[in-house]
C-alpha positions as CSV (number, residue, x, y, z in Angstrom):
1,M,25.3,-5.9,7.3
2,V,23.3,-6.8,4.1
3,G,19.8,-5.4,4.0
4,R,16.7,-7.6,3.7
5,L,16.1,-6.1,0.2
6,E,19.7,-5.7,-0.9
7,G,20.0,-5.4,-4.7
8,K,16.2,-5.5,-5.3
9,N,14.4,-2.9,-7.5
10,A,11.0,-1.7,-6.4
11,I,8.1,0.5,-7.6
12,I,5.8,2.1,-5.0
13,T,2.6,3.7,-6.2
14,G,1.0,6.4,-4.0
15,A,4.4,7.1,-2.6
16,A,4.0,10.8,-1.9
17,G,2.7,10.2,1.6
18,G,1.4,7.8,4.2
19,I,2.1,4.1,3.8
20,G,3.9,4.7,0.5
21,L,6.3,7.2,1.9
22,E,7.1,5.2,5.0
23,T,7.6,2.1,2.9
24,T,10.0,4.0,0.6
25,I,12.2,4.9,3.6
26,L,12.2,1.4,5.0
27,M,13.0,-0.1,1.6
28,L,16.0,2.2,1.2
29,H,17.1,1.3,4.7
30,E,17.0,-2.4,3.6
31,G,19.1,-1.9,0.5
32,A,16.5,-1.6,-2.3
33,S,16.4,0.9,-5.1
34,V,13.0,2.5,-5.3
35,L,11.0,4.3,-8.0
36,M,8.5,6.5,-6.1
37,T,5.3,7.2,-8.2
38,D,2.3,9.3,-7.5
39,I,-0.2,11.5,-9.4
40,S,1.2,14.7,-7.7
41,D,4.5,16.1,-9.0
42,A,4.6,18.6,-6.1
43,G,3.8,15.8,-3.6
44,L,6.5,13.6,-5.0
45,N,9.2,16.3,-4.8
46,K,8.3,17.1,-1.3
47,A,8.4,13.4,-0.4
48,L,11.7,12.9,-2.1
49,S,13.2,15.8,-0.1
50,K,11.9,14.1,3.1
51,V,13.4,10.7,2.0
52,N,16.8,12.2,1.3
53,S,16.8,13.9,4.7
54,V,15.9,10.7,6.6
55,V,18.0,8.3,4.5
56,P,20.9,10.4,3.0
57,A,22.5,9.0,-0.2
58,S,25.7,8.5,1.7
59,T,24.0,6.0,4.0
60,R,22.3,3.8,1.5
61,T,23.3,1.3,-1.2
62,G,20.2,1.7,-3.4
63,K,19.0,4.7,-5.4
64,V,15.7,6.5,-5.3
65,E,13.9,8.3,-8.2
66,I,10.4,9.8,-8.7
67,K,8.0,9.6,-11.6
68,V,4.5,11.0,-12.0
69,V,2.1,8.2,-12.7
70,D,-1.7,8.0,-12.9
71,V,-2.4,4.4,-12.1
72,S,-5.7,4.4,-14.0
73,N,-3.6,5.0,-17.2
74,E,-2.1,1.8,-18.3
75,S,0.6,3.3,-20.6
76,Q,1.9,5.3,-17.6
77,I,2.1,2.2,-15.5
78,E,3.9,0.4,-18.3
79,A,6.4,3.2,-18.7
80,A,7.1,3.2,-15.0
81,V,7.8,-0.5,-15.0
82,A,10.0,-0.2,-18.1
83,H,12.0,2.6,-16.4
84,L,13.5,-0.1,-14.1
85,D,14.7,-2.2,-17.0
86,A,17.9,-0.1,-16.9
87,W,18.3,-0.9,-13.2
88,G,18.2,-4.7,-13.9
89,G,14.5,-5.1,-13.9
90,L,11.7,-5.0,-11.4
91,D,11.7,-7.3,-8.4
92,I,9.0,-5.8,-6.2
93,I,5.9,-3.7,-6.9
94,F,3.7,-2.2,-4.1
95,N,0.4,-1.3,-5.8
96,N,-0.6,1.1,-3.0
97,A,-2.3,4.1,-4.8
98,G,-6.0,4.4,-4.2
99,I,-8.8,6.8,-3.4
100,M,-11.6,7.0,-0.9
101,H,-13.9,9.7,-2.3
102,P,-15.9,11.9,0.1
103,K,-19.0,11.6,-2.2
104,D,-19.0,7.8,-1.8
105,G,-21.9,6.4,0.2
106,D,-24.4,3.6,0.2
107,S,-26.2,2.1,-2.8
108,E,-28.5,5.1,-3.2
109,E,-25.9,7.9,-2.4
110,C,-22.9,6.8,-4.4
111,P,-22.9,8.6,-7.8
112,E,-22.0,6.5,-10.8
113,D,-19.1,8.7,-11.8
114,I,-17.6,8.2,-8.3
115,W,-18.1,4.5,-8.6
116,D,-16.3,4.4,-11.9
117,R,-13.5,6.6,-10.8
118,T,-12.9,4.5,-7.7
119,M,-12.8,1.3,-9.7
120,N,-10.5,2.8,-12.3
121,I,-7.9,3.7,-9.7
122,N,-8.3,1.1,-7.0
123,V,-9.0,-1.9,-9.2
124,K,-7.7,-1.2,-12.7
125,G,-4.6,0.4,-11.2
126,V,-3.8,-2.7,-9.3
127,W,-4.5,-4.9,-12.4
128,Y,-2.2,-2.7,-14.6
129,G,0.6,-2.8,-12.0
130,S,0.3,-6.5,-11.6
131,K,0.1,-7.2,-15.3
132,H,3.2,-5.2,-16.3
133,A,5.1,-6.5,-13.3
134,V,4.6,-10.0,-14.5
135,R,5.8,-9.1,-18.0
136,A,8.9,-7.4,-16.5
137,F,9.6,-10.4,-14.2
138,R,9.5,-12.7,-17.2
139,R,11.5,-10.3,-19.4
140,H,14.4,-10.3,-16.9
141,G,14.2,-13.9,-16.0
142,K,13.3,-13.3,-12.4
143,K,12.8,-16.5,-10.3
144,R,11.7,-14.7,-7.2
145,A,9.4,-11.6,-7.2
146,S,6.8,-10.0,-5.0
147,V,3.7,-8.0,-5.7
148,I,1.9,-6.4,-2.7
149,N,-1.5,-4.9,-3.3
150,T,-3.2,-2.5,-0.8
151,A,-6.7,-3.7,0.0
152,S,-8.4,-2.9,3.3
153,M,-10.0,-4.5,6.3
154,V,-13.3,-3.0,5.2
155,A,-13.3,-5.7,2.5
156,L,-13.5,-8.3,5.4
157,V,-16.1,-6.8,7.6
158,G,-19.3,-4.7,7.2
159,A,-19.7,-1.1,8.4
160,A,-22.8,1.0,9.1
161,T,-20.9,4.0,7.7
162,P,-20.9,2.8,4.1
163,Q,-18.5,3.7,1.3
164,L,-19.8,1.2,-1.2
165,A,-17.5,1.9,-4.1
166,Y,-14.4,1.9,-1.9
167,T,-15.4,-1.3,-0.1
168,A,-16.3,-3.1,-3.3
169,S,-13.0,-2.0,-4.9
170,K,-11.0,-3.4,-2.0
171,G,-12.9,-6.7,-2.2
172,A,-12.0,-6.9,-5.8
173,V,-8.4,-6.4,-5.0
174,L,-8.5,-9.3,-2.6
175,A,-10.0,-11.6,-5.1
176,M,-7.8,-10.5,-7.9
177,T,-4.6,-10.9,-5.8
178,R,-5.5,-14.4,-4.8
179,E,-6.1,-15.4,-8.4
180,L,-2.8,-14.0,-9.6
181,A,-1.0,-15.6,-6.7
182,I,-2.2,-19.1,-7.7
183,V,-1.7,-18.5,-11.4
184,H,1.9,-17.4,-11.1
185,A,3.0,-19.5,-8.1
186,R,5.2,-21.9,-10.1
187,E,7.0,-19.0,-11.6
188,G,8.1,-17.8,-8.2
189,F,6.0,-14.6,-8.4
190,R,4.2,-14.0,-5.1
191,F,1.0,-11.9,-4.7
192,N,-0.3,-10.8,-1.4
193,S,-2.8,-8.2,-0.2
194,L,-2.2,-5.8,2.6
195,C,-5.3,-5.1,4.6
196,P,-4.8,-2.0,6.8
197,A,-7.1,-0.7,9.5
198,P,-8.0,3.0,9.7
199,L,-4.8,4.9,10.2
200,N,-3.6,8.0,12.0
201,T,-3.2,10.0,8.8
202,P,-3.9,13.8,8.3
203,L,-6.8,12.9,5.9
204,L,-8.7,10.8,8.4
205,Q,-7.8,13.0,11.5
206,D,-8.9,16.2,9.7
207,W,-12.1,14.5,8.7
208,L,-12.8,13.3,12.3
209,G,-11.8,16.7,13.7
210,D,-13.2,17.5,17.1
211,D,-16.3,15.3,16.7
212,K,-15.8,13.1,19.8
213,E,-18.8,10.9,19.0
214,K,-17.6,10.2,15.5
215,R,-14.0,9.5,16.7
216,F,-15.2,7.2,19.6
217,R,-17.4,5.2,17.3
218,R,-14.3,4.1,15.5
219,E,-11.7,4.0,18.2
220,V,-13.8,1.8,20.5
221,H,-13.3,-1.1,18.0
222,F,-9.5,-1.1,18.4
223,P,-8.2,-3.5,21.1
224,T,-5.2,-1.2,21.4
225,G,-7.4,1.9,21.9
226,R,-5.7,3.8,19.0
227,F,-5.6,4.1,15.2
228,G,-2.7,2.4,13.4
229,E,0.3,4.3,12.1
230,P,1.5,4.2,8.4
231,V,4.9,2.9,9.5
232,E,3.3,-0.2,11.1
233,Q,1.9,-1.0,7.6
234,A,5.2,-0.3,6.0
235,H,7.0,-2.9,8.2
236,A,4.5,-5.5,7.0
237,V,5.2,-4.6,3.4
238,I,8.9,-5.0,3.9
239,F,8.3,-8.6,5.2
240,L,6.1,-9.4,2.2
241,A,8.6,-7.9,-0.2
242,S,11.5,-9.8,1.3
243,D,12.6,-13.4,0.7
244,E,11.7,-14.0,4.4
245,S,8.1,-14.4,3.2
246,S,9.0,-16.9,0.4
247,F,6.2,-19.3,1.5
248,V,3.7,-16.5,2.0
249,N,1.4,-16.3,-1.0
250,A,-2.2,-15.4,-1.7
251,T,-2.7,-14.0,1.8
252,D,-5.0,-11.3,3.0
253,F,-2.3,-9.9,5.3
254,V,-4.4,-8.1,7.9
255,V,-2.5,-5.4,9.9
256,D,-5.3,-3.9,12.1
257,G,-4.3,-4.2,15.7
258,G,-6.8,-7.0,16.2
259,L,-9.8,-4.9,15.1
260,T,-11.4,-7.6,12.9
261,K,-11.0,-10.3,15.6
262,A,-12.5,-8.2,18.4
263,Y,-15.9,-8.5,20.0
264,V,-15.7,-6.5,23.3
265,T,-12.5,-4.4,23.5
266,P,-10.5,-3.7,26.7
267,E,-10.8,-0.6,28.8
268,G,-7.9,1.6,29.9
269,P,-5.4,3.9,28.2
270,A,-4.4,3.2,24.6
271,T,-1.0,1.6,23.8
272,E,1.8,3.9,22.7
273,A,2.1,4.4,18.9
274,P,5.4,4.2,17.1
275,R,6.8,7.3,15.5
276,N,6.5,7.5,11.7
277,L,9.9,7.8,10.0
278,A,8.8,10.7,7.9
279,A,7.3,12.6,10.8
């Protein structure tokens, strides 16, 4: 059976864990070749080992490689995209890398250097990835291509626990993605934003810890009664990357379990979460 991404070449930034790692595994299952990029060499090697154990080379048609990339450095993004020229050229880029700095805060608390660092990674990184993806699509005469940019549901709703730089950066991603989608629509290059809800990741769960009040303040907003899982975001990325979504363009693709549509949420036990592939 031919995979949904058979023969396509993809780059994933922020691929050493979370959504990026889960997406890598699913893309390989669906027949794509994937260049995993991240700022951490150790993280990438650990992730690659996990990928090879979950999707052994003997079971896949595509290949997987790793490359250290700082997305705030344009030359490194350009080099990563050019790396795929030898594969037949880029078809898909998932601009997923981003930061949410612990020193972020409201208008008075957020330091200027944290603001600048957040914008450089979360906004410039997406711009650089999109820019060099378009150049590669044109260079290889691609008529169908997909760019998926990770934004966040925090760009759609307000929160009384502010992280101003992060929220502003994700709002910028939404606006930039829409603009790029319309500009390049006649070339067959689609641009969509992924808007995840808070996820069950070690980073968030370690931060919440045993503080029941802090945890409840967030969990109560989920109609499902639970945080999302990275693999649930990855499945959405696969759809946006595939030709199944050929008429899906310029969307804010919200994958939040209904959080942004809820007023009063149900009572009772939470729904069962799916198992992450890299678990």
